[in-house]
DRENDO-1510 file (C-alpha; in Angstrom, 1 decimal, always signed):
<recs>
REC; n; res; u; v; w
REC; 1; MET; -12.1; -27.6; +5.4 .
REC; 2; GLN; -9.3; -25.6; +3.9 .
REC; 3; THR; -9.9; -23.1; +1.0 .
REC; 4; ALA; -7.4; -21.5; -1.3 .
REC; 5; ALA; -7.3; -18.5; -3.5 .
REC; 6; ILE; -4.7; -17.6; -6.2 .
REC; 7; ASP; -4.4; -14.2; -7.5 .
REC; 8; ILE; -2.6; -13.9; -10.8 .
REC; 9; GLY; -1.4; -10.4; -11.6 .
REC; 10; THR; +0.9; -8.4; -13.8 .
REC; 11; ASN; +3.9; -8.5; -11.4 .
REC; 12; THR; +3.1; -11.2; -8.8 .
REC; 13; MET; +1.2; -14.4; -8.2 .
REC; 14; LEU; -0.4; -14.8; -4.8 .
REC; 15; LEU; -1.5; -18.0; -3.1 .
REC; 16; LEU; -3.6; -17.9; +0.1 .
REC; 17; ILE; -4.8; -21.0; +2.0 .
REC; 18; VAL; -7.1; -20.5; +5.1 .
REC; 19; ASP; -8.8; -23.0; +7.5 .
REC; 20; GLU; -12.4; -23.3; +8.2 .
REC; 21; HIS; -12.2; -20.3; +10.5 .
REC; 22; ARG; -10.4; -18.3; +7.8 .
REC; 23; LYS; -7.1; -18.3; +9.7 .
REC; 24; PRO; -4.2; -18.1; +7.2 .
REC; 25; ILE; -2.2; -21.3; +6.9 .
REC; 26; ILE; -0.2; -20.3; +3.7 .
REC; 27; ASP; +0.1; -16.9; +2.2 .
REC; 28; VAL; +2.8; -16.5; -0.2 .
REC; 29; CYS; +4.0; -14.3; -3.1 .
REC; 30; ARG; +5.9; -15.2; -6.1 .
REC; 31; PHE; +7.2; -12.6; -8.7 .
REC; 32; ALA; +6.4; -14.2; -12.1 .
REC; 33; ARG; +6.2; -10.6; -13.8 .
REC; 34; LEU; +3.7; -12.2; -16.3 .
REC; 35; GLY; +3.2; -8.8; -17.7 .
REC; 36; GLN; +6.6; -7.9; -18.7 .
REC; 37; GLY; +6.8; -6.2; -22.0 .
REC; 38; LEU; +3.0; -6.4; -22.4 .
REC; 39; ASP; +2.5; -2.6; -22.6 .
REC; 40; ALA; +4.6; -2.4; -25.7 .
REC; 41; SER; +3.6; -5.8; -27.4 .
REC; 42; GLY; +0.1; -6.6; -26.1 .
REC; 43; ALA; +1.1; -10.2; -25.7 .
REC; 44; LEU; +2.7; -12.4; -23.0 .
REC; 45; THR; +6.4; -13.4; -23.7 .
REC; 46; GLU; +7.5; -17.0; -23.7 .
REC; 47; ASP; +9.7; -16.2; -20.8 .
REC; 48; ALA; +6.9; -14.6; -18.8 .
REC; 49; ILE; +4.7; -17.7; -19.6 .
REC; 50; ALA; +7.3; -20.1; -18.5 .
REC; 51; ARG; +7.8; -18.1; -15.1 .
REC; 52; GLY; +4.1; -18.1; -14.6 .
REC; 53; LEU; +3.7; -21.9; -15.1 .
REC; 54; ALA; +6.7; -22.6; -12.9 .
REC; 55; VAL; +4.9; -20.8; -10.1 .
REC; 56; CYS; +1.7; -22.8; -10.8 .
REC; 57; ARG; +3.6; -26.0; -10.4 .
REC; 58; GLU; +4.9; -24.8; -7.0 .
REC; 59; TYR; +1.5; -23.7; -5.8 .
REC; 60; ARG; +0.0; -27.0; -6.9 .
REC; 61; ALA; +2.5; -28.9; -4.7 .
REC; 62; LEU; +1.5; -26.6; -1.7 .
REC; 63; LEU; -2.1; -27.2; -2.4 .
REC; 64; ASP; -1.6; -31.0; -2.5 .
REC; 65; GLU; +0.4; -30.8; +0.7 .
REC; 66; HIS; -2.5; -29.1; +2.5 .
REC; 67; GLY; -5.2; -31.1; +0.9 .
REC; 68; VAL; -6.8; -28.5; -1.2 .
REC; 69; THR; -8.2; -30.1; -4.3 .
REC; 70; THR; -9.6; -27.1; -6.3 .
REC; 71; PRO; -8.4; -23.5; -5.6 .
REC; 72; ILE; -10.3; -20.5; -6.8 .
REC; 73; VAL; -8.0; -18.8; -9.4 .
REC; 74; VAL; -8.4; -15.4; -10.9 .
REC; 75; GLY; -6.3; -13.4; -13.4 .
REC; 76; THR; -6.3; -9.8; -13.6 .
REC; 77; GLN; -4.9; -7.0; -16.0 .
REC; 78; ALA; -2.2; -8.9; -17.7 .
REC; 79; LEU; -4.4; -11.7; -18.6 .
REC; 80; ARG; -7.4; -9.2; -19.4 .
REC; 81; GLU; -5.3; -7.5; -21.8 .
REC; 82; ALA; -3.0; -10.1; -23.6 .
REC; 83; THR; -3.9; -11.3; -26.9 .
REC; 84; ASN; -2.4; -14.7; -26.3 .
REC; 85; ARG; -3.6; -15.2; -22.8 .
REC; 86; ASP; -4.7; -18.9; -23.7 .
REC; 87; ALA; -1.0; -19.6; -24.0 .
REC; 88; PHE; -0.8; -19.3; -20.3 .
REC; 89; THR; -4.5; -20.1; -19.1 .
REC; 90; VAL; -4.8; -23.4; -20.6 .
REC; 91; PRO; -1.7; -25.0; -19.2 .
REC; 92; ALA; -2.2; -23.2; -15.9 .
REC; 93; HIS; -5.7; -24.9; -15.8 .
REC; 94; ASP; -4.0; -28.3; -16.2 .
REC; 95; ILE; -1.5; -27.6; -13.6 .
REC; 96; LEU; -3.6; -26.2; -11.0 .
REC; 97; ARG; -6.6; -28.5; -11.8 .
REC; 98; ALA; -8.9; -25.5; -11.6 .
REC; 99; PRO; -9.9; -22.9; -14.2 .
REC; 100; VAL; -8.3; -19.4; -14.4 .
REC; 101; GLU; -11.1; -16.9; -14.3 .
REC; 102; VAL; -9.9; -13.6; -16.0 .
REC; 103; ILE; -12.0; -11.2; -14.0 .
REC; 104; SER; -13.1; -7.7; -15.1 .
REC; 105; GLY; -11.5; -4.6; -13.5 .
REC; 106; GLU; -14.9; -3.9; -11.8 .
REC; 107; ARG; -14.9; -7.2; -10.2 .
REC; 108; GLU; -11.3; -6.9; -9.1 .
REC; 109; ALA; -12.2; -3.6; -7.5 .
REC; 110; GLN; -15.2; -5.4; -5.7 .
REC; 111; LEU; -13.0; -8.0; -4.3 .
REC; 112; THR; -10.5; -5.5; -3.1 .
REC; 113; PHE; -13.3; -3.6; -1.4 .
REC; 114; ALA; -14.7; -6.6; +0.2 .
REC; 115; SER; -11.3; -7.3; +2.0 .
REC; 116; VAL; -11.0; -3.7; +3.2 .
REC; 117; ALA; -14.5; -3.4; +4.4 .
REC; 118; ARG; -14.0; -6.5; +6.6 .
REC; 119; THR; -10.5; -5.1; +7.8 .
REC; 120; PHE; -11.5; -1.6; +8.5 .
REC; 121; PRO; -15.2; -1.6; +9.4 .
REC; 122; GLU; -14.9; +1.8; +11.4 .
REC; 123; LEU; -14.1; +3.7; +8.1 .
REC; 124; ALA; -17.6; +4.8; +7.0 .
REC; 125; ARG; -16.4; +6.9; +3.9 .
REC; 126; VAL; -13.2; +5.7; +2.2 .
REC; 127; ILE; -11.4; +5.4; -1.1 .
REC; 128; VAL; -9.8; +2.0; -1.5 .
REC; 129; VAL; -6.9; +2.0; -4.1 .
REC; 130; ASP; -5.4; -1.3; -5.3 .
REC; 131; VAL; -2.1; -0.5; -7.3 .
REC; 132; GLY; -1.3; -3.6; -9.4 .
REC; 133; GLY; +1.3; -4.1; -12.0 .
REC; 134; GLY; -0.7; -3.2; -15.0 .
REC; 135; SER; -3.9; -1.5; -13.7 .
REC; 136; THR; -5.1; +0.4; -10.6 .
REC; 137; GLU; -8.6; -0.1; -9.1 .
REC; 138; ILE; -10.2; +2.7; -7.3 .
REC; 139; VAL; -13.4; +2.2; -5.3 .
REC; 140; VAL; -15.4; +4.8; -3.4 .
REC; 141; GLY; -17.1; +3.3; -0.3 .
REC; 142; GLU; -19.9; +4.6; +1.7 .
REC; 143; ALA; -21.2; +3.0; +4.9 .
REC; 144; GLY; -19.8; -0.4; +3.9 .
REC; 145; SER; -21.2; -0.4; +0.4 .
REC; 146; ILE; -19.5; +0.5; -3.1 .
REC; 147; ALA; -20.5; +3.9; -4.3 .
REC; 148; SER; -18.4; +3.7; -7.5 .
REC; 149; ALA; -15.6; +1.4; -8.7 .
REC; 150; THR; -13.1; +2.2; -11.5 .
REC; 151; SER; -10.3; +0.4; -13.0 .
REC; 152; ILE; -7.6; +2.6; -14.9 .
REC; 153; PRO; -4.8; +1.0; -17.0 .
REC; 154; ILE; -1.8; +2.3; -15.1 .
REC; 155; GLY; +0.3; +0.2; -12.7 .
REC; 156; ALA; +3.7; -0.2; -11.3 .
REC; 157; VAL; +5.1; -2.4; -14.1 .
REC; 158; ARG; +3.4; -0.6; -16.9 .
REC; 159; LEU; +4.5; +2.8; -15.8 .
REC; 160; THR; +8.0; +1.8; -15.1 .
REC; 161; GLU; +8.3; +0.2; -18.6 .
REC; 162; ARG; +6.8; +3.3; -20.2 .
REC; 163; HIS; +8.6; +6.2; -18.5 .
REC; 164; LEU; +11.5; +5.2; -16.1 .
REC; 165; LYS; +14.1; +3.8; -18.4 .
REC; 166; ASN; +17.2; +5.3; -16.7 .
REC; 167; ASP; +18.7; +4.1; -13.4 .
REC; 168; PRO; +17.9; +6.0; -11.3 .
REC; 169; PRO; +15.1; +8.0; -13.5 .
REC; 170; SER; +15.9; +11.3; -14.8 .
REC; 171; PRO; +13.8; +14.4; -13.5 .
REC; 172; GLU; +12.3; +14.4; -17.1 .
REC; 173; GLU; +11.2; +10.8; -16.8 .
REC; 174; ALA; +9.7; +11.4; -13.4 .
REC; 175; ARG; +7.7; +14.5; -14.8 .
REC; 176; ALA; +6.5; +12.3; -17.6 .
REC; 177; LEU; +5.3; +9.8; -15.1 .
REC; 178; PHE; +3.4; +12.3; -13.1 .
REC; 179; ARG; +1.8; +13.6; -16.2 .
REC; 180; ASP; +0.6; +10.3; -17.1 .
REC; 181; ILE; -0.8; +9.4; -13.7 .
REC; 182; ASP; -2.6; +12.8; -13.6 .
REC; 183; MET; -4.2; +12.3; -16.9 .
REC; 184; HIS; -5.7; +9.1; -15.7 .
REC; 185; VAL; -6.6; +10.2; -12.2 .
REC; 186; GLY; -7.7; +13.8; -13.1 .
REC; 187; ALA; -10.8; +12.3; -15.2 .
REC; 188; LEU; -12.1; +10.6; -12.2 .
REC; 189; GLU; -14.9; +11.9; -10.0 .
REC; 190; LEU; -13.7; +11.4; -6.4 .
REC; 191; PRO; -14.8; +12.7; -3.1 .
REC; 192; GLY; -12.2; +15.1; -1.4 .
REC; 193; GLY; -10.8; +15.0; +2.1 .
REC; 194; VAL; -11.6; +11.2; +2.9 .
REC; 195; PRO; -8.8; +8.6; +3.8 .
REC; 196; ILE; -7.3; +6.5; +1.2 .
REC; 197; VAL; -6.8; +2.7; +2.0 .
REC; 198; ALA; -4.1; +1.2; -0.2 .
REC; 199; THR; -3.8; -2.6; -0.8 .
REC; 200; ALA; -1.4; -4.9; -2.7 .
REC; 201; GLY; +2.3; -5.0; -2.8 .
REC; 202; THR; +3.2; -1.4; -3.7 .
REC; 203; ALA; +1.4; -0.3; -0.6 .
REC; 204; THR; +2.5; -3.2; +1.8 .
REC; 205; THR; +6.1; -2.6; +0.8 .
REC; 206; LEU; +5.8; +1.1; +1.2 .
REC; 207; ALA; +4.8; +0.6; +4.7 .
REC; 208; ALA; +7.6; -1.9; +5.3 .
REC; 209; LEU; +10.1; +0.6; +4.0 .
REC; 210; ALA; +8.6; +3.4; +6.2 .
REC; 211; MET; +9.0; +0.9; +9.3 .
REC; 212; ARG; +12.3; -0.2; +8.1 .
REC; 213; LEU; +11.2; -3.9; +8.7 .
REC; 214; VAL; +13.9; -6.6; +8.8 .
REC; 215; THR; +11.2; -9.4; +8.5 .
REC; 216; TYR; +7.9; -8.6; +6.8 .
REC; 217; ASP; +5.0; -8.6; +9.3 .
REC; 218; ALA; +1.4; -8.3; +8.0 .
REC; 219; THR; +0.0; -7.4; +11.4 .
REC; 220; LEU; +2.3; -4.5; +11.5 .
REC; 221; VAL; +1.7; -3.4; +8.0 .
REC; 222; THR; -2.0; -3.5; +8.1 .
REC; 223; GLY; -3.3; -0.3; +9.7 .
REC; 224; TYR; -0.1; +1.5; +9.2 .
REC; 225; ARG; -0.9; +5.1; +8.5 .
REC; 226; MET; +1.2; +7.7; +6.3 .
REC; 227; THR; +0.9; +11.4; +5.9 .
REC; 228; SER; +1.1; +13.0; +2.6 .
REC; 229; MET; +4.4; +14.5; +3.6 .
REC; 230; ALA; +5.9; +11.1; +4.6 .
REC; 231; LEU; +4.5; +9.4; +1.4 .
REC; 232; ASP; +6.3; +12.1; -0.9 .
REC; 233; ALA; +9.5; +11.7; +1.1 .
REC; 234; GLN; +9.4; +8.0; +0.3 .
REC; 235; LEU; +8.6; +8.7; -3.3 .
REC; 236; ALA; +11.5; +11.1; -3.6 .
REC; 237; ARG; +13.9; +8.6; -1.9 .
REC; 238; LEU; +12.9; +5.9; -4.4 .
REC; 239; LEU; +13.0; +8.2; -7.5 .
REC; 240; THR; +16.6; +9.3; -6.7 .
REC; 241; ALA; +18.0; +5.9; -5.9 .
REC; 242; ASN; +19.2; +3.4; -8.3 .
REC; 243; ILE; +17.8; -0.3; -8.4 .
REC; 244; ALA; +20.8; -1.7; -6.4 .
REC; 245; ALA; +20.3; +1.0; -3.6 .
REC; 246; ARG; +16.5; +0.3; -3.5 .
REC; 247; ARG; +17.1; -3.4; -3.2 .
REC; 248; ALA; +19.2; -2.7; -0.3 .
REC; 249; MET; +16.7; -0.6; +1.6 .
REC; 250; ARG; +15.5; -2.2; +4.7 .
REC; 251; GLY; +11.8; -3.4; +4.1 .
REC; 252; MET; +12.3; -3.7; +0.3 .
REC; 253; GLU; +11.1; -6.9; -1.5 .
REC; 254; ALA; +13.9; -7.4; -4.1 .
REC; 255; GLY; +11.4; -8.4; -6.9 .
REC; 256; ARG; +9.6; -5.2; -6.5 .
REC; 257; ALA; +12.6; -2.7; -6.4 .
REC; 258; ASP; +12.8; -2.0; -10.2 .
REC; 259; VAL; +9.1; -1.1; -10.4 .
REC; 260; ILE; +8.0; +0.2; -7.1 .
REC; 261; ALA; +8.7; +4.0; -7.8 .
REC; 262; GLY; +6.0; +3.9; -10.4 .
REC; 263; GLY; +3.4; +2.4; -8.0 .
REC; 264; VAL; +4.2; +4.7; -5.1 .
REC; 265; ALA; +3.8; +7.7; -7.6 .
REC; 266; ILE; +0.3; +6.5; -8.2 .
REC; 267; LEU; -0.5; +6.6; -4.5 .
REC; 268; SER; +1.2; +10.0; -4.1 .
REC; 269; ARG; -0.7; +11.6; -6.9 .
REC; 270; LEU; -4.1; +10.3; -5.8 .
REC; 271; VAL; -3.5; +11.5; -2.2 .
REC; 272; ALA; -2.6; +14.8; -3.3 .
REC; 273; ARG; -5.6; +14.9; -6.0 .
REC; 274; ILE; -8.3; +14.4; -3.2 .
REC; 275; GLU; -6.3; +16.1; -0.2 .
REC; 276; ALA; -6.6; +12.8; +1.7 .
REC; 277; PRO; -6.0; +13.3; +5.4 .
REC; 278; GLU; -3.9; +10.0; +5.6 .
REC; 279; LEU; -3.0; +6.9; +3.7 .
REC; 280; VAL; -3.9; +3.7; +5.3 .
REC; 281; ILE; -2.2; +0.4; +4.4 .
REC; 282; ALA; -3.9; -3.0; +4.2 .
REC; 283; ASP; -2.2; -6.1; +3.6 .
REC; 284; ARG; -5.5; -8.0; +2.6 .
REC; 285; GLY; -6.5; -7.4; -1.1 .
REC; 286; VAL; -8.1; -9.5; -3.9 .
REC; 287; ARG; -7.0; -12.9; -2.5 .
REC; 288; TRP; -8.8; -12.1; +0.7 .
REC; 289; GLY; -11.8; -10.6; -1.1 .
REC; 290; ILE; -12.1; -14.1; -2.8 .
REC; 291; ILE; -12.0; -15.9; +0.6 .
REC; 292; TYR; -14.6; -13.5; +2.1 .
REC; 293; SER; -17.1; -13.7; -1.0 .
</recs>
């Protein structure tokens, strides 16, 4: 029997289909940018809804092709926040033939931790960070269990729209970006000196950039380790390049080039905040947490 999970985020929509042994058959990502303009307006735009529903139709065709009747579908920050989310979730339900469960930030964090705990069982004490388009989930794990889980309302798309308006961003914009991140991160109670495991597209693209991958390979990305110095070097490279130059970087996903600097900045400030010995990358996030749970 095949099982499918769909993760509807602020920037991307992810579809994972696995077989009875949890071996991936289909694992695809589409950039619907559902949360475009949400930070300013509080609502989903007609264009964003249309893009998201087009991805739903594509995914329904893939589900039919692989014999999956009812996928498990979750929505995260954009749908948590949008005042008009029913304008997307109702037709999405009809297309996918499955309800769209809009999960809390805490539930999102739990699903992310479940996938990381399965992927890195050797990490007894760890902070798991899921940088999304509209929010970031931060989980402190101890001995395979969640000690604390927090969702903060900053993400790659939101921070880019809020602060990085020039191309490339000005030094003043970068400083405002850092202040915003530090305000949210500084209020958190986090253990120091423990490794951070980062999931989701910002982190996996960061690893692909560091390795200069021509073709994305999840097996190479998962487990890739970065020092704080290497992380900050990549952030400086992204903040000083324009969008066209970022798109041309080996390892970059074109649909992420305009917002990735904001997401990498979150990881950089978190690593500095707790003096993490390293940043570990994991390809498996919410969609895998759904499958595991």
